[in-house]
C-alpha positions in Angstrom: -21.0 8.5 -14.7 -18.2 8.5 -17.5 -14.6 8.0 -17.2 -13.1 9.9 -14.1 -10.5 12.5 -14.7 -7.0 11.7 -13.8 -4.5 14.5 -14.7 -1.0 12.8 -14.6 0.9 16.2 -13.8 -1.5 17.0 -11.0 -1.1 13.4 -9.7 2.7 13.7 -9.9 2.5 17.0 -8.1 0.3 15.7 -5.3 2.7 12.7 -4.9 5.7 15.0 -4.6 3.9 16.8 -1.8 2.7 13.8 0.0 6.2 12.3 -0.3 7.5 15.1 1.9 4.6 14.3 4.5 5.6 10.8 4.6 9.1 11.6 5.4 8.0 14.0 8.3 5.4 11.3 9.8 7.1 8.0 9.3 10.6 6.7 9.7 10.6 4.6 6.4 8.5 3.2 3.6 9.2 -0.5 2.8 7.9 -2.6 0.1 8.1 -6.5 0.0 7.1 -8.5 -3.1 7.6 -12.2 -3.8 8.2 -11.4 -7.7 9.9 -8.3 -9.5 7.2 -5.7 -9.3 7.9 -4.6 -12.8 7.2 -8.0 -14.4 3.9 -8.4 -12.6 1.4 -7.0 -15.3 1.5 -8.0 -18.9 1.6 -4.7 -21.2 -1.7 -5.5 -22.8 -3.5 -5.9 -19.4 -5.2 -3.3 -17.3 -4.3 -3.5 -13.5 -6.4 -3.7 -10.3 -4.6 -3.6 -7.0 -6.8 -4.5 -4.0 -5.7 -3.8 -0.5 -6.7 -4.1 3.1 -8.2 -0.8 4.5 -6.4 0.2 7.7 -6.2 3.9 8.0 -6.4 7.6 6.6 -2.9 7.1 4.8 -4.1 4.2 2.5 -4.8 6.5 -0.6 -1.5 8.2 -0.3 0.4 5.1 0.0 -1.6 3.7 -3.2 -0.7 6.9 -5.2 3.0 6.6 -4.1 3.3 2.9 -4.9 1.5 3.6 -8.5 4.0 6.6 -9.3 7.0 4.2 -8.3 6.1 1.0 -9.9 3.2 1.7 -12.5 4.2 5.2 -13.5 3.0 4.4 -17.2 -0.4 3.7 -15.9 -3.3 6.3 -15.2 -4.3 6.2 -11.6 -7.9 5.7 -10.5 -9.6 4.9 -7.1 -13.2 4.7 -5.9 -13.8 6.8 -2.7 -16.8 7.6 -0.6 -19.0 10.1 -2.3 -19.4 12.3 0.8 -15.6 12.4 1.2 -15.2 13.5 -2.5 -17.7 16.2 -1.9 -15.6 17.6 0.9 -12.2 17.2 -1.0 -13.2 18.2 -4.5 -9.6 18.4 -5.7 -9.5 14.6 -5.7 -11.8 14.7 -8.7 -8.8 15.6 -10.7 -6.6 13.0 -9.2 -8.4 9.8 -10.7 -10.8 9.3 -7.7 -14.4 8.8 -8.2 -17.3 8.9 -5.8 -19.4 5.9 -4.6 -22.4 6.1 -2.4 -21.9 3.0 -0.2 -25.2 3.4 1.6 -27.3 3.3 -1.7 -28.2 0.4 -3.9 -27.5 2.5 -6.9 -23.9 2.9 -5.5 -22.9 -0.7 -6.4 -24.0 -0.3 -10.0 -22.3 3.0 -10.4 -19.2 1.4 -9.2 -19.3 -1.4 -11.6 -20.2 0.7 -14.6 -17.3 3.2 -13.8 -14.7 0.5 -13.1 -15.4 -1.4 -16.0 -15.0 1.6 -18.2 -11.7 2.1 -16.5 -10.5 -1.3 -17.0 -11.5 -1.3 -20.6 -8.3 0.8 -21.1 -5.2 -1.2 -20.7 -3.2 1.8 -19.4 -5.5 1.9 -16.4 -4.4 1.2 -12.8 -7.5 0.8 -10.5 -6.7 0.8 -6.7 -9.5 -0.6 -4.4 -9.9 -1.2 -0.6 -12.6 -3.9 -0.9 -13.2 -4.3 3.0 -15.3 -1.3 2.6 -14.2 0.2 6.2 -11.5 0.8 8.1 -10.1 -2.8 9.6 -7.5 -3.8 11.8 -4.6 -5.3 9.7 -4.8 -8.6 12.1 -8.5 -9.0 11.6 -8.9 -11.3 8.6 -12.5 -12.1 9.1 -13.9 -9.0 7.3 -15.5 -10.2 3.9 -14.7 -8.2 0.8 -17.3 -6.3 -0.9 -18.8 -8.2 -3.9 -17.9 -5.5 -6.5 -14.2 -6.9 -6.7 -15.4 -10.4 -7.5 -17.9 -9.1 -10.1 -15.0 -7.2 -11.9 -12.8 -10.4 -11.7 -15.4 -12.6 -13.2 -16.5 -10.4 -15.8 -13.3 -8.6 -17.0 -10.9 -9.8 -19.5 -7.2 -8.8 -19.9 -7.0 -7.7 -16.2 -4.4 -8.4 -13.8 -5.4 -8.5 -10.1 -2.8 -7.9 -7.5 -3.2 -8.1 -3.6 -1.6 -5.6 -1.4 -0.9 -5.8 2.3 -0.4 -2.5 4.3 0.6 -1.9 8.0 1.7 1.1 10.0 3.8 -0.6 12.7 6.0 1.0 15.5 9.4 -0.5 16.0 12.2 1.1 17.9 11.7 4.8 16.9 9.3 7.3 18.0 7.4 7.4 14.6 5.6 4.5 12.9 6.8 3.0 9.5 4.9 2.2 6.2 5.3 -1.5 5.6 3.7 -3.0 2.4 3.8 -6.2 0.4 2.5 -7.2 -3.0 1.3 -10.7 -3.3 1.1 -12.8 -6.5 -0.7 -11.5 -9.5 -3.9 -13.3 -10.5 -5.7 -13.5 -13.9 -9.3 -14.9 -14.2 -10.9 -16.7 -17.2 -14.2 -16.5 -18.8 -15.4 -19.9 -17.2 -14.6 -18.8 -13.5 -17.8 -18.0 -11.4 -18.2 -14.9 -9.2 -18.0 -17.4 -6.2 -14.8 -18.9 -7.4 -13.2 -15.5 -8.0 -14.4 -14.2 -4.6 -12.7 -17.2 -2.8 -9.5 -16.7 -4.7 -9.2 -13.1 -4.1 -10.0 -13.2 -0.4 -7.5 -16.0 0.2 -4.7 -14.3 -1.8 -5.1 -11.0 0.1 -5.2 -12.6 3.5 -2.2 -14.8 2.6 -0.3 -11.6 1.6 -1.2 -9.9 4.8 0.0 -13.0 6.7 3.2 -12.9 5.0 3.8 -9.2 5.8 2.9 -9.7 9.4 5.5 -12.3 9.8 8.1 -9.5 8.6 6.7 -6.9 10.9 6.5 -9.2 13.9 9.9 -10.4 13.4 11.0 -6.8 12.8 13.0 -7.9 9.8 12.2 -7.7 6.1 13.5 -10.2 3.7 16.0 -9.6 1.1 13.5 -8.5 -1.6 12.4 -5.5 0.5 12.9 -2.1 -1.2 12.7 1.2 0.8 10.9 4.0 -1.1 11.8 6.1 2.0 14.9 4.8 3.5 15.2 4.3 7.3 16.2 7.4 9.2 16.4 8.4 12.9 16.2 11.6 14.5 17.8 12.4 17.9 14.9 12.6 20.4 16.5 13.3 23.6 19.4 15.2 25.5 20.9 11.6 26.0 21.0 11.1 22.2 22.9 14.4 21.9 25.2 13.3 24.5 25.6 10.0 22.7 26.6 12.0 19.6 29.0 14.2 21.5 30.8 10.9 22.8 31.1 9.2 19.4 32.6 12.6 18.1 35.2 12.7 20.7 36.0 8.9 20.2 36.2 9.6 16.3 33.4 7.0 15.7 30.3 7.5 13.6 27.1 8.1 15.5 24.0 5.9 14.8 21.0 7.5 16.5 18.8 4.3 16.0 17.5 2.5 18.8 18.2 -0.7 16.9 21.8 0.0 17.2 21.7 0.1 21.0 19.8 -3.4 20.9 22.4 -4.8 18.5 25.2 -3.7 21.1 23.3 -5.0 24.0 22.8 -8.4 22.1 26.6 -8.6 21.2 27.5 -8.0 25.0 25.1 -10.7 26.1 26.1 -13.2 23.6 28.1 -16.2 25.1 31.9 -16.1 24.5 33.0 -19.3 22.7 
């Protein structure tokens, strides 16, 4: 199949376009990591980021994260061959088609992915669940191709990524992501051992992100690629803004601000 085409200028342009889409469709884009992301990958290693596959936005999220944190690396990602036929422009953005319903598809994936990872400037983004899966369903096994790559590749860093699109107080969802600890595999590790480590690491990263989402509070390491922003949704919000203006106070349209005020009022007086 050869090395896929990934034109950096076109990838950057696509990312600028989709950044505006994200701003319109989501309230914010948050990234958590237990380590400084810039230090996760040695310079002489290729990179594989493998993530849970929750929805349509996953490839766009991957491209935005690659542009932000790994801009010196060339973006690549496998995609269903039928989808690639429908969206031919993706062929210039680092995507390469895989026929999941054919035995030959697995061999093509391994051949192309190994060619990509032979170049240390590469970043390969994979969703190894193979189909859309709910972010709370951790029972879906990972497709074997990822473990094959881990057990046969040298100088490659693997990083798990958890993705969610939760609703909080606002009318639009947010993008919540978390990078897990980086993994490197040696020559003596079997495919089975790699598979277990990769699976456990991704599910633990998902569980860590879920705790932040459920508590509705990200830890101090969180970075907002798109900062939280609320819009006035109702006439009541407009009236609240007028009241704040008359009183000479700043107006915060977030529903979180209403909850914080209510919590302060209900807090027992000492």
